[in-house]
C-alpha positions as CSV (number, residue, x, y, z in Angstrom):
1,X,0.0,0.0,0.0
2,X,1.3,3.5,-0.8
3,X,0.3,6.2,1.5
4,X,1.5,9.7,0.7
5,X,4.4,8.4,-1.4
6,X,5.7,6.0,1.3
7,X,5.3,2.3,0.4
8,X,4.1,0.7,3.6
9,X,5.4,-2.8,4.2
10,X,8.5,-2.5,2.0
11,X,11.0,-1.9,4.9
12,X,12.8,-4.7,6.6
13,X,13.0,-3.0,10.0
14,X,12.8,-5.0,13.2
15,X,10.7,-3.6,16.1
16,X,10.7,-4.2,19.8
17,X,8.3,-2.7,22.4
18,X,9.1,-2.7,26.1
19,X,7.1,-1.5,29.0
20,X,9.4,1.0,30.8
21,X,6.7,2.1,33.2
22,X,3.9,-0.3,34.3
23,X,0.9,0.1,36.5
24,X,1.2,-1.0,40.1
25,X,-2.5,-0.7,41.1
26,X,-5.7,1.1,40.3
27,X,-9.2,1.7,41.7
28,X,-12.4,0.0,40.3
29,X,-14.0,2.4,37.8
30,X,-17.4,3.1,39.3
31,X,-18.7,5.8,37.1
32,X,-17.6,6.8,33.5
33,X,-17.3,10.5,34.4
34,X,-15.3,10.0,37.6
35,X,-12.8,7.4,36.6
36,X,-9.3,7.4,38.3
37,X,-6.6,5.7,36.1
38,X,-4.3,2.9,37.2
39,X,-0.9,4.2,38.4
40,X,1.6,5.0,37.4
41,X,0.7,5.7,33.7
42,X,1.7,3.0,31.2
43,X,4.7,4.0,29.1
44,X,6.0,1.7,26.3
45,X,9.3,2.3,24.5
46,X,9.7,1.5,20.8
47,X,13.1,0.4,19.6
48,X,13.8,-0.1,15.9
49,X,16.7,-1.7,13.9
50,X,17.2,-1.3,10.2
51,X,18.2,-4.1,7.8
52,X,21.9,-3.7,8.8
53,X,21.1,-4.0,12.5
54,X,21.6,-0.4,13.3
55,X,19.4,1.3,15.9
56,X,17.3,3.9,14.1
57,X,14.3,6.2,14.5
58,X,11.9,5.2,11.7
59,X,10.7,8.8,11.0
60,X,9.0,7.8,7.7
61,X,7.0,5.0,9.4
62,X,6.1,6.7,12.7
63,X,2.9,8.3,11.4
64,X,1.7,4.9,10.4
65,X,2.4,3.1,13.7
66,X,0.1,2.6,16.7
67,X,0.2,0.7,19.9
68,X,-2.9,-1.1,21.2
69,X,-3.5,-2.3,24.8
70,X,-5.7,-5.2,25.8
71,X,-6.5,-6.6,29.2
72,X,-5.6,-10.1,30.4
73,X,-5.7,-12.2,33.5
74,X,-2.3,-13.0,35.1
75,X,-2.4,-16.3,33.3
76,X,-2.9,-14.7,29.9
77,X,-6.7,-15.2,29.4
78,X,-8.6,-12.5,27.7
79,X,-10.3,-10.1,30.1
80,X,-11.6,-7.5,27.6
81,X,-15.2,-8.0,28.6
82,X,-17.1,-9.6,31.5
83,X,-20.6,-10.8,32.0
84,X,-22.0,-9.6,35.3
85,X,-24.3,-12.6,35.3
86,X,-25.3,-15.4,33.0
87,X,-28.0,-13.5,31.2
88,X,-26.3,-10.2,30.9
89,X,-24.6,-8.7,27.8
90,X,-20.8,-8.6,28.1
91,X,-19.4,-5.3,29.5
92,X,-16.1,-3.9,28.5
93,X,-13.5,-3.9,31.3
94,X,-10.8,-1.7,29.9
95,X,-11.4,2.1,29.5
96,X,-9.4,5.1,28.5
97,X,-6.8,5.6,25.8
98,X,-6.2,2.0,24.6
99,X,-4.6,3.0,21.3
100,X,-1.7,5.5,21.2
101,X,0.4,7.0,18.5
102,X,4.2,7.2,18.9
103,X,5.7,10.3,20.4
104,X,9.4,11.3,20.3
105,X,10.7,12.4,23.7
106,X,14.1,12.7,25.4
107,X,14.7,10.0,28.0
108,X,16.2,10.7,31.4
109,X,19.7,10.7,29.9
110,X,18.8,13.3,27.3
111,X,18.7,10.7,24.5
112,X,15.9,10.8,21.9
113,X,13.5,7.9,22.1
114,X,10.1,6.9,20.7
115,X,7.3,6.0,23.2
116,X,3.7,5.1,23.4
117,X,1.9,6.7,26.4
118,X,-1.3,5.5,28.0
119,X,-2.1,8.1,30.8
120,X,-5.8,7.2,31.6
121,X,-6.2,3.5,31.6
122,X,-9.1,2.3,33.9
123,X,-10.5,-1.1,34.8
124,X,-14.1,-1.6,35.5
125,X,-13.9,-4.6,37.9
126,X,-11.7,-5.5,40.9
127,X,-9.1,-8.2,40.3
128,X,-5.5,-8.9,39.3
129,X,-4.7,-8.1,35.6
130,X,-1.9,-7.4,33.2
131,X,-1.8,-5.4,29.9
132,X,-0.8,-6.8,26.6
133,X,0.5,-4.3,24.0
134,X,0.8,-4.7,20.3
135,X,2.6,-2.3,17.9
136,X,1.2,-2.4,14.4
137,X,0.8,-0.4,11.2
138,X,-2.5,1.5,10.8
139,X,-2.6,0.1,7.3
140,X,-3.1,-3.4,8.6
141,X,-1.2,-6.6,8.7
142,X,0.2,-8.6,11.6
143,X,1.5,-7.0,14.8
144,X,5.2,-6.0,14.5
145,X,5.9,-6.9,18.1
146,X,4.1,-7.3,21.4
147,X,4.8,-7.1,25.1
148,X,3.1,-7.8,28.4
149,X,3.2,-5.8,31.7
150,X,3.7,-7.3,35.1
151,X,0.4,-8.0,37.0
152,X,-1.3,-5.2,38.9
153,X,-4.3,-5.1,41.3
154,X,-7.5,-3.2,40.8
155,X,-9.2,-2.7,44.2
156,X,-12.4,-1.0,45.4
157,X,-12.1,2.8,45.4
158,X,-12.2,3.1,49.2
159,X,-9.2,0.8,49.5
160,X,-7.2,2.5,46.8
161,X,-4.0,4.4,47.6
162,X,-2.5,6.0,44.6
163,X,1.2,5.3,43.9
164,X,3.6,8.2,44.0
165,X,4.2,10.1,40.8
166,X,7.3,8.6,39.3
167,X,10.4,10.5,38.2
168,X,9.8,9.2,34.6
169,X,6.3,10.6,34.5
170,X,7.5,13.9,35.8
171,X,10.4,13.9,33.2
172,X,8.1,13.2,30.3
173,X,5.3,15.5,31.5
174,X,7.9,18.4,31.7
175,X,8.5,18.0,28.0
176,X,4.9,19.0,27.3
177,X,4.7,16.6,24.3
178,X,2.0,14.4,25.8
179,X,-0.5,15.0,28.6
180,X,-0.4,13.0,31.9
181,X,-3.5,14.7,33.3
182,X,-4.0,17.7,35.4
183,X,-0.8,19.5,36.5
184,X,-0.3,20.8,40.1
185,X,-1.2,24.5,40.5
186,X,1.7,26.9,40.4
187,X,3.0,27.4,44.0
188,X,1.2,24.2,45.2
189,X,4.5,22.3,45.3
190,X,6.0,19.7,43.1
191,X,4.4,16.5,42.1
């Protein structure tokens, strides 16, 4: 397929996605308008190698890549939807930004990198889960790579204690390239 003069699928690049920040816990999502995301926000790094094995940033391909999250049990079973009882219609369990475009940001060492950021992932039911991520071309075809986060717990809202904001979240938020939610008010102290 040729999109804007770039022939998709003709490169021989190798891709790897790695979760560099994973959720530790989250509250059950009780109401769609008052959802609190899992924390810390999910950040996935994209590494790419060209045909010669050199690490590259695939600038010509970035507009055509996306990363998609799905929800699983710790044993790898699909947890995308749940029936509240035998006669009910399946209800989605994962809410928020489940598909992200790549963003180029500087890592904590000042090096350029490509990342997928999922700042507002929420889970509807209590339990232990993990996220499975796929990087793919928007034009179709098989996933270019996939990764799985460590397991995390989703607990009733009254039992939830948010994890501290990480240095990585602060570092990426300071670059103002992607949003990690509301920022603290000026003079209200650091994150």
